[in-house]
N, C-alpha and C positions, 0 to 999 in steps of 0.2 A: 504494500500500500504506500510506503514512503517514496519509492521511485516514481510511482504514478503521481503522487502529490507534487513532487519536485518538477515533474514534466509539466503538469498543469500550471504551476506557478511560472515556470520559465517561458512556456509557449502561449499561455492565455492570460493569466492574471497580470504579469508584468507589462506586456505590450498594451493591454487594455488600460492599465493604470496610467501609463505614459500618455496615451491618447486622451484620457480623461483630464489629466493635469494640463495638457497642452491646449485643451479647449476644443477638441475635435467634435465633441458631442455636447448637446444642450439638454437641459432638463426636459424630460418627457420624450426624448428620442428613444427609439428601439434600436438596439445594436444587434445586427445579425452577424454571426461568426460562421464562416464556412472554410473548408479546406481548399486551398488553391495550389497551383504548381509549386510556388515558392514557400508555402507554409500557410498559416491562418490568414484569412482576409476578414477585416472588420468593415461592415457596411452600415452606414447611418440611414435610418428611416425616420425622418423628422416627425415628431408629434405622435408617433404610434404607440408609445409606451406608457400612456397615462393609466394610472391605477383604475381598475374597474372596467376597462374597455377590452373587448375581444381583440385578439391578434388575428389579422386576416389569414385565412387558411393557406393562401399561396406562400406565406412566409414560414409556415410550419413544415419542417422537413421530416421525412421518415428516417429514423436512424438506420445506418448501414453497418454491417459487420465487416471488419477488415481482417484479413488473415487467412 
């Protein structure tokens, strides 16, 4: 479990934190994270992340098993 936690911190939490501190995302934005050719891709969907609202179905991906 610890190697997985370190991988999540290194590849997801740290890059997302840097983008948040840099001001790439605004309050209420939905951040979609996807796997790209070069690693994780963070996409901003303005105003879609307000509490109590439904996330549009086209933004909800089915999980894929790798391996």
